[in-house]
Backbone as a printed PyTorch tensor [residue, N CA C, xyz], in Angstrom:
tensor([[[ 127.0870,   59.5390, -147.8230],
         [ 128.2390,   58.7030, -148.0580],
         [ 127.9570,   57.3080, -147.4860]],

        [[ 128.3210,   56.3010, -148.2390],
         [ 128.1090,   54.9300, -147.7980],
         [ 129.4140,   54.1460, -147.9510]],

        [[ 129.7340,   53.3600, -146.9210],
         [ 130.9100,   52.4870, -146.9710],
         [ 130.4550,   51.0410, -146.8900]],

        [[ 131.0410,   50.2100, -147.7460],
         [ 130.7000,   48.7990, -147.7950],
         [ 131.9890,   47.9830, -147.7680]],

        [[ 131.9800,   46.9280, -146.9590],
         [ 133.0990,   46.0000, -146.8930],
         [ 132.6490,   44.6670, -147.4700]],

        [[ 133.4470,   44.1350, -148.3830],
         [ 133.1490,   42.8460, -149.0120],
         [ 134.3180,   41.9200, -148.7260]],

        [[ 134.0110,   40.7100, -148.2530],
         [ 135.0550,   39.7320, -147.9430],
         [ 134.6740,   38.4060, -148.5600]],

        [[ 135.6700,   37.7420, -149.1790],
         [ 135.4630,   36.4100, -149.7370],
         [ 136.8170,   35.7240, -149.8550]],

        [[ 136.7960,   34.4020, -149.9530],
         [ 138.0300,   33.6420, -150.1600],
         [ 137.8940,   32.8930, -151.4650]],

        [[ 138.9300,   32.9890, -152.2820],
         [ 138.9150,   32.3240, -153.5770],
         [ 139.5380,   30.9310, -153.4800]],

        [[ 139.2320,   30.1300, -154.4600],
         [ 139.8800,   28.8270, -154.5880],
         [ 141.3420,   29.0770, -154.9470]],

        [[ 142.2550,   28.2630, -154.4400],
         [ 143.6820,   28.5090, -154.7100],
         [ 144.0040,   28.6500, -156.1950]],

        [[ 143.3630,   27.8510, -157.0200],
         [ 143.6670,   27.8850, -158.4510],
         [ 143.0850,   29.1070, -159.1740]],

        [[ 142.2280,   29.8660, -158.5030],
         [ 141.6390,   31.0460, -159.1420],
         [ 142.1190,   32.3620, -158.5200]],

        [[ 142.9170,   32.2840, -157.4710],
         [ 143.3160,   33.4790, -156.7220],
         [ 144.1310,   34.4680, -157.5390]],

        [[ 145.1100,   33.9830, -158.2800],
         [ 145.9310,   34.8960, -159.0790],
         [ 145.1020,   35.5560, -160.1760]],

        [[ 144.2240,   34.7970, -160.8060],
         [ 143.3520,   35.3710, -161.8250],
         [ 142.4230,   36.4180, -161.2430]],

        [[ 141.9140,   36.1640, -160.0390],
         [ 141.0550,   37.1370, -159.3670],
         [ 141.8430,   38.4150, -159.0910]],

        [[ 143.0790,   38.2670, -158.6270],
         [ 143.9190,   39.4350, -158.3510],
         [ 144.1650,   40.2350, -159.6330]],

        [[ 144.3250,   39.5630, -160.7520],
         [ 144.5200,   40.2570, -162.0290],
         [ 143.2660,   41.0320, -162.4290]],

        [[ 142.1080,   40.4540, -162.1990],
         [ 140.8570,   41.1540, -162.4890],
         [ 140.7030,   42.3930, -161.6110]],

        [[ 141.0800,   42.2730, -160.3430],
         [ 141.0230,   43.4160, -159.4250],
         [ 141.9930,   44.4990, -159.9020]],

        [[ 143.1930,   44.0970, -160.3040],
         [ 144.1850,   45.0640, -160.7950],
         [ 143.6540,   45.8110, -162.0190]],

        [[ 142.9200,   45.1260, -162.8850],
         [ 142.3470,   45.7670, -164.0660],
         [ 141.3180,   46.8230, -163.6740]],

        [[ 140.5600,   46.5640, -162.6030],
         [ 139.5950,   47.5570, -162.1160],
         [ 140.3410,   48.8080, -161.6670]],

        [[ 141.4180,   48.6300, -160.9210],
         [ 142.1780,   49.7850, -160.4420],
         [ 142.8440,   50.5360, -161.5940]],

        [[ 143.2920,   49.8240, -162.6160],
         [ 143.8700,   50.4820, -163.7890],
         [ 142.8190,   51.3390, -164.4900]],

        [[ 141.6080,   50.8120, -164.6030],
         [ 140.5360,   51.5800, -165.2380],
         [ 140.1330,   52.7760, -164.3770]],

        [[ 140.0820,   52.5860, -163.0690],
         [ 139.7870,   53.7120, -162.1790],
         [ 140.8430,   54.8030, -162.3110]],

        [[ 142.1020,   54.3970, -162.3710],
         [ 143.1950,   55.3690, -162.4900],
         [ 143.0780,   56.1470, -163.7920]],

        [[ 142.7090,   55.4590, -164.8650],
         [ 142.5770,   56.1130, -166.1670],
         [ 141.3550,   57.0270, -166.2180]],

        [[ 140.2330,   56.5670, -165.6930],
         [ 138.9700,   57.3230, -165.7790],
         [ 138.8580,   58.3980, -164.7050]],

        [[ 139.4430,   58.1690, -163.5450],
         [ 139.3940,   59.0830, -162.4020],
         [ 137.9790,   59.5890, -162.0900]],

        [[ 137.0350,   58.6600, -161.9060],
         [ 135.6640,   59.1020, -161.6160],
         [ 135.5460,   59.7060, -160.2190]],

        [[ 134.6530,   60.6620, -160.0960],
         [ 134.3550,   61.2590, -158.7920],
         [ 133.3310,   60.3980, -158.0630]],

        [[ 133.2520,   60.5690, -156.7600],
         [ 132.1940,   59.9460, -155.9830],
         [ 132.4580,   58.5250, -155.5380]],

        [[ 133.6750,   58.0260, -155.7280],
         [ 133.9890,   56.6690, -155.3020],
         [ 135.4230,   56.6070, -154.7840]],

        [[ 135.6020,   55.8520, -153.7080],
         [ 136.9260,   55.5200, -153.1790],
         [ 136.9330,   54.0150, -152.9770]],

        [[ 138.0720,   53.3770, -153.2460],
         [ 138.0930,   51.9180, -153.3020],
         [ 139.4490,   51.4180, -152.8420]],

        [[ 139.4200,   50.4310, -151.9700],
         [ 140.6280,   49.7910, -151.4470],
         [ 140.4240,   48.2910, -151.5230]],

        [[ 141.4320,   47.5650, -151.9520],
         [ 141.3360,   46.1100, -152.0180],
         [ 142.5910,   45.4950, -151.4110]],

        [[ 142.4030,   44.4310, -150.6450],
         [ 143.5020,   43.7040, -150.0130],
         [ 143.3910,   42.2210, -150.3260]],

        [[ 144.5410,   41.5560, -150.4430],
         [ 144.5840,   40.1020, -150.5710],
         [ 145.3810,   39.5660, -149.3870]],

        [[ 144.7550,   38.7120, -148.6110],
         [ 145.4140,   38.1220, -147.4540],
         [ 146.1540,   36.8520, -147.8570]],

        [[ 147.0140,   36.3570, -146.9730],
         [ 147.8360,   35.1820, -147.2560],
         [ 147.0340,   33.9330, -147.5820]],

        [[ 145.8230,   33.8300, -147.0540],
         [ 145.0070,   32.6310, -147.2810],
         [ 144.0760,   32.7840, -148.4890]],

        [[ 144.3700,   33.7420, -149.3650],
         [ 143.5650,   34.0310, -150.5560],
         [ 142.1830,   34.5710, -150.2320]],

        [[ 142.0710,   35.2060, -149.0700],
         [ 140.8830,   35.9930, -148.7520],
         [ 141.1010,   37.3770, -149.3450]],

        [[ 140.0710,   37.8840, -149.9850],
         [ 140.1150,   39.2320, -150.5470],
         [ 139.1640,   40.1130, -149.7540]],

        [[ 139.5890,   41.3380, -149.5020],
         [ 138.7730,   42.3130, -148.7940],
         [ 138.7230,   43.5730, -149.6360]],

        [[ 137.5270,   44.0620, -149.8700],
         [ 137.3240,   45.2880, -150.6350],
         [ 136.5660,   46.2620, -149.7450]],

        [[ 137.0320,   47.4850, -149.7000],
         [ 136.3340,   48.5510, -148.9970],
         [ 135.9700,   49.6060, -150.0350]],

        [[ 134.6770,   49.8370, -150.1710],
         [ 134.1660,   50.7810, -151.1690],
         [ 133.4480,   51.9050, -150.4460]],

        [[ 133.7780,   53.1190, -150.8210],
         [ 133.0900,   54.2890, -150.2870],
         [ 132.4810,   55.0380, -151.4600]],

        [[ 131.1820,   55.2650, -151.3890],
         [ 130.4900,   56.0040, -152.4440],
         [ 129.9110,   57.2870, -151.8710]],

        [[ 129.8890,   58.3160, -152.6950],
         [ 129.3560,   59.6050, -152.2570],
         [ 127.8520,   59.5420, -152.0380]],

        [[ 127.1770,   58.7150, -152.8120],
         [ 125.7180,   58.6030, -152.7100],
         [ 125.3400,   57.7610, -151.4890]],

        [[ 124.3820,   58.2340, -150.7180],
         [ 123.9290,   57.5000, -149.5380],
         [ 123.3070,   56.1550, -149.8730]],

        [[ 122.7710,   56.0270, -151.0830],
         [ 122.1450,   54.7650, -151.4670],
         [ 123.1580,   53.7570, -152.0120]],

        [[ 124.4330,   54.1370, -152.0510],
         [ 125.4710,   53.2220, -152.5100],
         [ 125.6640,   53.1920, -154.0040]],

        [[ 124.8840,   53.9890, -154.7520],
         [ 125.0470,   54.0290, -156.2080],
         [ 126.4770,   54.4510, -156.5300]],

        [[ 127.0730,   53.7790, -157.5000],
         [ 128.4730,   54.0310, -157.7720],
         [ 128.7850,   53.8820, -159.2540]],

        [[ 129.6840,   54.7200, -159.7270],
         [ 130.1860,   54.5780, -161.0930],
         [ 131.0340,   53.3190, -161.2210]],

        [[ 131.5080,   52.8020, -160.1200],
         [ 132.3550,   51.6050, -160.1200],
         [ 131.6900,   50.4430, -160.8430]],

        [[ 130.4280,   50.2220, -160.5710],
         [ 129.7320,   49.0740, -161.1550],
         [ 129.5000,   49.2200, -162.6570]],

        [[ 129.6760,   50.4290, -163.1790],
         [ 129.4800,   50.6720, -164.6140],
         [ 130.7620,   50.4670, -165.4220]],

        [[ 131.9000,   50.3330, -164.7530],
         [ 133.1750,   50.1650, -165.4540],
         [ 133.2570,   48.7770, -166.0830]],

        [[ 133.6810,   48.6750, -167.3350],
         [ 133.8200,   47.3710, -167.9780],
         [ 134.7410,   46.4170, -167.1990]],

        [[ 135.8180,   46.9310, -166.6320],
         [ 136.7240,   46.0700, -165.8720],
         [ 136.0560,   45.5230, -164.6160]],

        [[ 135.2070,   46.3220, -163.9840],
         [ 134.4900,   45.8420, -162.8010],
         [ 133.4600,   44.8000, -163.1940]],

        [[ 132.7920,   45.0140, -164.3070],
         [ 131.8260,   44.0260, -164.7880],
         [ 132.5170,   42.7070, -165.1220]],

        [[ 133.7260,   42.7720, -165.6920],
         [ 134.4990,   41.5520, -165.9720],
         [ 134.8910,   40.8660, -164.6660]],

        [[ 135.2610,   41.6570, -163.6540],
         [ 135.5970,   41.1100, -162.3360],
         [ 134.3870,   40.4000, -161.7220]],

        [[ 133.2270,   40.9980, -161.8130],
         [ 132.0160,   40.4240, -161.2330],
         [ 131.5750,   39.1400, -161.9380]],

        [[ 131.8640,   39.0570, -163.2220],
         [ 131.4690,   37.8830, -164.0000],
         [ 132.2370,   36.6540, -163.5030]],

        [[ 131.5140,   35.6790, -163.0160],
         [ 132.1360,   34.4460, -162.5490],
         [ 132.7250,   34.4960, -161.1480]],

        [[ 132.4420,   35.5510, -160.3900],
         [ 133.0270,   35.6630, -159.0500],
         [ 132.6410,   34.4800, -158.1690]],

        [[ 131.4030,   34.0610, -158.2220],
         [ 130.9730,   32.9520, -157.3590],
         [ 131.6930,   31.6510, -157.7030]],

        [[ 132.0080,   31.4510, -158.9800],
         [ 132.7260,   30.2410, -159.3790],
         [ 134.1810,   30.2780, -158.9140]],

        [[ 134.7390,   31.4860, -158.7470],
         [ 136.1260,   31.6170, -158.2810],
         [ 136.2510,   31.4600, -156.7750]],

        [[ 135.1300,   31.5170, -156.0730],
         [ 135.1620,   31.5730, -154.6080],
         [ 135.0580,   30.2030, -153.9370]],

        [[ 135.8530,   30.0410, -152.8930],
         [ 135.7090,   28.9210, -151.9670],
         [ 134.7150,   29.3090, -150.8720]],

        [[ 134.6820,   30.5970, -150.5320],
         [ 133.7040,   31.1680, -149.6060],
         [ 133.0730,   32.3440, -150.3240]],

        [[ 131.7570,   32.3710, -150.4590],
         [ 131.1010,   33.4240, -151.2430],
         [ 131.2610,   34.8020, -150.6120]],

        [[ 131.0920,   35.8480, -151.4160],
         [ 131.2130,   37.2050, -150.9000],
         [ 130.2190,   37.4900, -149.7770]],

        [[ 130.7300,   38.1220, -148.7480],
         [ 129.9370,   38.5880, -147.6170],
         [ 129.9910,   40.1120, -147.6690]],

        [[ 128.8550,   40.7360, -147.8410],
         [ 128.7840,   42.1890, -148.0090],
         [ 128.1510,   42.7980, -146.7670]],

        [[ 128.8450,   43.7830, -146.2050],
         [ 128.3490,   44.4390, -144.9940],
         [ 128.6220,   45.9280, -145.0600]],

        [[ 127.7100,   46.7040, -144.5360],
         [ 127.9580,   48.1270, -144.3590],
         [ 129.0540,   48.2920, -143.3240]],

        [[ 129.8270,   49.3610, -143.4420],
         [ 130.9510,   49.5690, -142.5290],
         [ 131.0130,   51.0280, -142.0970]],

        [[ 131.4690,   51.2230, -140.8750],
         [ 131.6800,   52.5470, -140.3130],
         [ 133.1390,   52.6660, -139.9170]],

        [[ 133.8000,   53.7200, -140.3500],
         [ 135.1910,   53.9490, -139.9720],
         [ 135.2120,   54.4740, -138.5450]],

        [[ 135.8980,   53.7570, -137.6750],
         [ 136.0310,   54.1780, -136.2810],
         [ 137.3070,   54.9740, -136.0480]],

        [[ 138.2970,   54.7050, -136.8550],
         [ 139.5620,   55.4200, -136.7730],
         [ 140.2730,   55.3160, -138.1080]],

        [[ 141.0580,   56.3270, -138.4290],
         [ 141.7450,   56.3640, -139.7070],
         [ 142.9720,   57.2460, -139.5470]],

        [[ 144.1290,   56.6590, -139.6390],
         [ 145.3540,   57.4330, -139.5570],
         [ 146.1210,   57.2670, -140.8610]],

        [[ 145.9670,   58.2240, -141.7650],
         [ 146.6750,   58.2940, -143.0320],
         [ 146.4320,   57.1120, -143.9820]],

        [[ 145.4230,   56.3170, -143.7220],
         [ 145.1510,   55.1690, -144.5800],
         [ 144.1520,   55.5120, -145.6640]],

        [[ 143.0670,   56.1350, -145.3010],
         [ 141.9620,   56.3520, -146.2300],
         [ 141.8240,   57.8160, -146.6560]],

        [[ 142.7850,   58.6260, -146.3880],
         [ 142.6320,   60.0450, -146.6800],
         [ 141.7760,   60.6940, -145.6100]],

        [[ 141.3230,   61.8620, -145.8550],
         [ 140.5000,   62.5690, -144.8690],
         [ 139.0860,   62.0260, -144.8750]],

        [[ 138.5690,   61.7140, -143.6830],
         [ 137.1850,   61.2620, -143.5550],
         [ 136.4720,   62.0960, -142.5150]]])
């Protein structure tokens, strides 16, 4: 199992569009219900977005990246950003009813 945290801040004029692209990813996930992936996304008040992805595969391989909605989200991400994505591995130190059983 691998957990990855991604953080970036969008330009004010692109933030709502970015949120719509993220919502489309979650709609596709809900419809497809793929196994082996868990995904959480947050939008902070300053238009910083945080994504937490958990994949069953230790190498981080995920069905998430194969979804058309995710590919649309990834397209142009750097142009939407005021601060580029920062990707880091993450370890859950505590979890109380937020992420399900870990």
